[in-house]
C-alpha positions in Angstrom: 0.1 -0.2 0.1 1.7 3.1 -1.0 1.1 6.0 1.5 0.3 9.7 -0.4 1.0 12.8 1.3 -1.4 15.6 1.0 -0.8 19.1 1.6 -4.4 20.4 3.2 -4.7 23.9 3.6 -7.7 25.2 5.7 -9.8 27.8 4.0 -10.2 29.9 6.8 -6.7 30.7 7.0 -6.5 32.2 4.1 -10.0 33.9 4.4 -11.0 37.2 6.0 -12.1 36.4 9.8 -15.0 39.2 9.5 -16.4 40.8 6.6 -13.8 43.8 5.7 -11.2 43.0 7.2 -7.8 42.8 4.7 -7.2 39.4 3.1 -4.4 37.2 5.7 -1.5 37.4 3.7 1.3 34.5 4.6 4.7 36.1 5.5 8.7 34.6 5.6 9.2 36.4 8.8 12.6 34.8 9.3 15.1 37.5 6.3 17.6 34.5 6.3 15.5 32.0 4.7 14.9 34.4 1.4 16.7 33.1 -1.6 17.4 37.0 -2.2 18.1 38.2 1.6 22.2 38.5 1.4 22.3 40.0 -2.3 19.6 42.5 -0.6 21.4 43.2 2.1 24.9 44.0 0.1 23.2 46.1 -2.5 22.4 48.0 0.5 25.3 48.1 1.7 26.5 49.1 -1.2 24.6 52.1 -1.4 24.8 52.8 2.4 28.7 53.1 1.6 28.0 55.1 -1.6 25.9 57.3 -0.1 28.7 58.0 3.1 30.9 59.1 0.2 28.7 61.3 -1.6 28.0 63.4 1.8 31.0 64.0 2.8 31.8 67.1 3.4 33.8 67.7 6.7 34.6 71.7 6.3 32.3 73.4 8.3 34.0 77.2 8.1 36.8 79.1 9.0 37.8 81.5 11.7 39.7 84.6 10.7 41.5 87.3 12.3 44.9 86.3 12.5 47.6 88.3 9.9 50.0 85.1 10.0 50.6 81.5 10.7 48.4 80.3 13.3 51.1 78.1 15.3 49.1 76.9 18.7 45.5 76.0 19.4 44.1 75.2 22.7 40.3 74.3 23.8 39.2 75.2 27.5 38.8 72.4 30.1 34.9 71.6 30.5 33.4 74.1 27.2 32.3 72.7 24.2 32.8 76.4 22.4 35.8 78.4 23.8 39.5 77.8 21.9 42.2 79.9 22.1 44.8 80.9 18.8 48.1 81.9 19.3 50.0 83.3 16.1 53.5 84.0 14.5 52.0 87.7 14.6 52.0 87.7 17.9 48.3 87.3 18.6 46.2 85.9 20.5 42.7 85.4 19.9 39.9 83.6 21.9 36.8 82.4 19.8 33.6 81.2 20.5 33.3 78.2 17.5 29.6 77.4 18.3 28.5 81.3 17.1 32.3 81.6 15.3 33.2 85.4 16.6 35.8 86.5 19.0 35.1 86.3 22.9 38.4 88.3 23.5 41.4 89.3 21.0 44.7 90.1 21.7 47.0 91.9 19.4 50.6 92.2 20.2 50.7 89.9 23.3 54.0 89.1 22.4 57.1 90.2 20.8 57.7 87.6 17.4 55.2 84.4 17.5 53.3 82.6 20.2 54.7 79.3 20.7 52.4 78.3 24.1 48.9 78.6 24.8 47.1 76.7 27.7 44.0 77.2 30.0 45.0 78.5 33.7 41.7 77.6 36.6 39.1 80.7 36.5 38.3 81.9 32.9 41.8 82.5 33.1 44.7 81.8 30.1 48.4 81.1 29.8 51.1 82.5 26.9 54.6 82.0 25.7 56.8 83.1 23.2 59.8 83.9 21.6 60.1 87.0 23.6 60.9 85.0 26.6 57.7 85.8 28.5 54.8 84.0 29.6 51.9 86.1 30.4 48.6 85.4 32.1 45.7 86.8 30.5 41.7 87.3 31.9 39.8 85.3 29.5 36.8 85.8 31.0 34.4 87.2 28.0 33.8 90.9 28.1 32.1 94.0 26.1 35.6 95.2 25.4 37.5 92.3 23.5 40.4 94.1 23.0 41.1 94.4 26.2 45.6 94.1 26.6 46.9 94.2 30.1 47.9 90.6 31.1 47.1 90.4 34.9 50.4 88.4 35.3 53.8 88.2 33.6 56.9 85.9 34.5 60.0 86.9 32.8 62.4 84.0 31.2 66.4 83.7 30.1 65.3 82.0 27.2 62.8 81.7 24.4 60.0 79.7 25.5 58.4 76.9 22.7 56.1 75.3 24.4 53.5 75.6 27.6 51.3 73.2 30.1 49.0 73.7 33.3 48.9 71.3 35.8 45.4 69.5 36.1 44.7 70.9 39.7 47.3 72.7 41.2 48.4 76.4 40.2 51.6 75.1 38.7 52.4 75.2 35.0 55.4 74.0 32.7 57.3 75.4 30.5 60.0 74.0 28.0 62.6 75.7 26.7 66.3 74.9 27.2 65.6 72.7 29.9 61.9 71.9 31.8 61.2 75.0 34.1 58.3 74.5 37.0 56.3 77.6 37.5 53.8 78.9 40.5 51.4 81.2 39.6 51.8 83.0 42.4 56.3 83.5 42.2 57.8 85.5 39.7 60.7 82.9 39.2 61.1 79.3 38.0 60.5 77.0 41.1 62.3 74.0 39.6 64.5 72.8 37.2 64.2 69.7 35.1 66.6 68.5 32.9 68.2 65.0 31.9 71.5 64.8 33.4 74.3 65.5 29.9 71.7 66.8 28.4 71.9 69.8 26.1 69.1 69.4 23.9 66.1 72.1 23.3 62.7 71.1 24.5 60.3 71.4 22.1 57.1 70.6 23.4 55.7 69.9 27.3 53.0 67.7 28.4 51.6 66.6 31.8 49.6 63.1 32.3 46.3 64.1 32.3 45.8 60.7 35.4 48.9 60.9 37.4 49.8 64.6 37.0 53.0 64.7 38.6 54.5 63.0 35.9 55.5 65.0 33.0 56.6 64.1 29.3 58.5 65.9 26.9 60.3 65.8 23.3 63.9 67.4 22.0 65.7 68.4 19.4 67.9 65.0 20.2 65.1 63.2 19.1 64.4 62.2 22.6 61.4 62.0 24.3 61.6 61.8 27.8 59.9 61.5 31.3 60.0 63.5 34.4 58.5 63.6 37.8 58.1 66.8 39.4 57.6 65.1 42.9 61.4 63.9 42.6 62.6 66.8 40.5 64.1 64.9 37.8 64.5 62.8 34.5 62.7 59.9 35.1 63.2 58.0 31.8 64.0 59.0 28.5 64.4 57.4 24.6 66.3 58.8 22.2 64.8 57.8 18.7 65.8 57.8 15.0 63.8 61.0 14.0 62.9 63.7 15.8 59.3 64.5 17.7 57.6 67.3 16.7 54.3 67.1 19.2 53.4 64.6 21.8 49.6 64.1 23.5 48.5 61.9 26.3 45.7 59.3 25.4 42.8 60.2 27.6 41.4 57.0 28.4 44.5 55.0 29.3 46.8 56.9 30.9 50.1 55.2 30.1 49.6 55.9 26.3 51.3 58.5 24.8 51.0 59.4 20.9 53.8 61.4 18.9 53.7 62.7 16.4 57.7 62.3 14.1 59.4 64.3 11.3 59.8 60.7 9.6 56.1 61.1 8.6 54.8 58.6 10.8 52.7 58.4 14.3 53.3 56.3 17.7 51.9 55.7 20.1 53.7 54.1 22.9 53.1 52.5 26.3 55.4 54.4 29.5 55.6 51.1 30.6 57.9 49.6 28.1 59.1 52.4 25.2 61.9 49.6 23.5 58.8 49.7 21.0 55.8 51.4 20.1 52.6 49.7 20.3 51.8 51.0 17.1 52.7 52.6 14.0 50.5 55.0 12.0 51.7 55.5 8.2 49.9 58.1 5.9 51.5 61.2 5.7 54.4 62.1 2.8 55.7 65.0 4.7 56.8 65.5 8.7 53.7 65.7 11.0 53.2 68.9 13.0 50.7 68.1 15.4 48.8 65.9 17.4 45.5 65.4 19.2 42.9 62.6 20.9 39.5 62.5 20.5 37.9 62.6 24.3 37.0 59.7 23.4 40.4 58.0 23.2 39.1 56.4 20.3 40.4 58.2 17.7 43.5 60.8 17.3 43.7 64.0 14.5 47.0 65.1 13.0 48.2 68.1 10.8 51.4 67.7 8.6 54.1 69.8 6.4 52.4 68.1 3.3 49.0 70.0 4.2 46.5 67.5 5.2 44.8 66.5 8.5 44.0 62.9 9.2 41.9 61.5 11.3 42.9 57.9 12.5 40.6 55.4 14.3 43.0 54.1 17.4 45.1 51.0 16.6 44.4 51.2 12.9 48.1 52.3 11.2 46.6 52.8 7.7 43.5 54.4 5.6 42.9 57.5 8.1 40.3 60.1 7.2 42.0 62.5 4.7 40.7 66.3 4.7 42.1 68.7 2.8 41.5 72.5 0.4 43.1 74.0 -2.1 43.8 77.1 -0.2 45.1 75.5 3.4 48.6 75.6 3.8 50.9 73.2 5.6 49.1 72.6 9.0 50.9 73.6 12.6 48.3 72.7 14.9 45.0 70.6 15.5 42.5 69.4 18.2 40.1 67.8 18.6 36.9 70.0 20.3 35.5 68.4 24.0 32.1 66.6 22.3 34.2 64.9 19.8 32.1 65.7 16.9 34.9 68.9 15.4 38.5 69.2 14.3 40.0 72.7 14.9 42.9 72.9 12.6 45.7 76.2 12.4 47.8 76.4 9.1 50.3 78.7 7.8 47.9 80.6 6.0 46.2 82.8 8.7 43.0 80.9 9.2 41.6 78.1 12.4 39.4 75.4 10.0 36.1 74.1 11.3 35.9 70.3 10.3 33.5 67.6 11.1 34.7 64.4 12.9 33.2 62.2 10.9 32.4 64.0 7.1 29.1 63.0 6.0 27.4 63.6 9.7 24.9 65.5 9.1 24.7 68.6 11.1 20.8 69.9 13.0 18.3 68.5 14.5 18.1 64.6 13.3 14.4 62.6 14.1 14.3 59.3 15.6 13.7 57.5 12.1 16.7 59.5 10.6 18.8 58.1 13.5 17.7 54.7 13.2 18.5 54.4 9.2 21.9 56.0 10.2 22.5 53.5 13.0 20.9 50.7 9.8 23.6 51.7 7.3 26.4 52.0 9.4 26.0 48.5 11.0 25.7 47.2 7.0 28.9 48.8 6.1 30.8 47.4 9.0 29.5 44.1 8.5 29.7 44.3 4.5 33.6 46.0 5.2 35.4 43.4 3.9 33.8 43.1 0.5 35.4 43.7 -2.6 33.6 46.8 -3.9 31.8 48.2 -0.6 35.5 48.1 1.0 36.7 50.0 -2.2 34.3 52.5 -2.3 35.1 52.6 1.6 38.8 53.1 1.2 39.2 55.2 -1.9 40.1 58.7 -0.8 40.5 62.1 -3.2 43.5 63.3 -2.9 45.2 66.4 -3.8 48.1 65.8 -6.9 51.0 66.8 -5.3 50.2 64.5 -2.1 49.4 61.6 -4.3 52.7 61.8 -6.6 54.6 62.4 -3.4 53.0 59.2 -1.7 53.8 57.5 -4.8 57.4 58.3 -4.8 57.5 57.5 -1.0 56.0 53.8 -1.9 59.1 53.3 -5.1 61.6 54.6 -2.2 60.4 51.9 0.4 60.4 49.3 -1.9 63.6 49.8 -3.1 65.0 49.9 0.4 63.2 46.7 1.0 64.9 44.9 -1.9 68.4 46.1 -0.9 67.7 44.6 2.6 66.8 41.5 1.5 69.7 41.2 -1.4 72.6 42.1 2.0 70.4 39.5 3.7 70.8 37.1 0.7 74.4 37.7 0.6 75.4 37.7 4.1 76.2 34.4 6.2 73.3 32.5 7.5 71.9 33.9 11.0 73.9 37.2 10.5 71.4 39.4 8.0 68.0 38.4 10.4 65.0 41.1 9.0 63.7 43.5 12.1 60.3 44.2 12.8 60.0 47.5 12.0 58.9 48.7 15.5 62.5 47.5 16.5 63.9 50.0 14.7 62.3 53.3 16.0 63.9 53.2 19.1 67.9 53.7 19.0 68.5 53.7 23.2 66.5 53.8 26.4 68.5 55.6 29.0 67.8 55.6 32.6 
């Protein structure tokens, strides 16, 4: 006897329950069972990647007022909009970024360029310059924005290159031919910090954000040095292959420090192990002049001599976001705003430019439906980033022709160097020419 299976459907399932009701439709609620589900999702991811590049317009505006190159920028702690800029013309301007207007304008704050700025407590601003003077200014909003009398003045013996304020105490540090610690209530430095046998010029100095008695500096002898203001001496020092131009401490991982180097790269070091960098970030085609962490600690910005601004993901050494304009010259300073949504850069053409941290982000009010759609598209792009076409669209960046040609030449030079090293190893005795990892070539020696 043959068993025959018969598909039986109850007619009541396919008919309206009551007169006037819509006809029931059978739906497959599991999208993964649909034969075209992956194809549709890939198509959506492709469209999301294309839309991301289509709406990538990062430049917002420029803050004017300087008549010479902008040398230094600093943001006010606890404020989303207050930013100070110092220029080669000796002027200092306090900007309100959200309203794009001046809070204070101090012309002739220093003779020569302003080399360092930092905010002190109680709405005050410290500035230093190549005229060997440190000045304390009132940074509170006032009707007369051109008031130019400093609250206090601290004379030095040599030109200053950088300044940074202690997070909680009325102390600040300066960089010149030595690192000096100053008290706001005293007219002379209370402590001189230097490494024994060191005769270098200190180019930048920064307090650690967590262990505020620890101080980091970089110098003209290709060095990075750690000081402790409690002991009053240098604790550790490393000499690298090339000198650094800027340093920044990570806001979320206190032992991580970021260095912007003359060799076109950026390096992150863990100060507990200074023999090798934890990551190398390659992308610039000229010296990197400035760097600053995002308040989230997940990304950072760098500005270079190649007239580009790049935003990097922490831990990803390649493929940064690249910003540039036709008129922007060499970028000497770059900072993140306190809400991590915007980046400010100062360049040789005298402008302070405002950029989006995420190039395709929509500014203004976003409804809940729009927010859900944005998050869905971001998830799609992340899920399909390894697809050839989606990945190519996400990675593609238009570069100015000089930068593109310089990158092409740099790749040729690096390839030739790699071939030369390989041939040298091939023609040496076995075991003598072992290849060195790139990270192990950065630091020449560590001194304690």
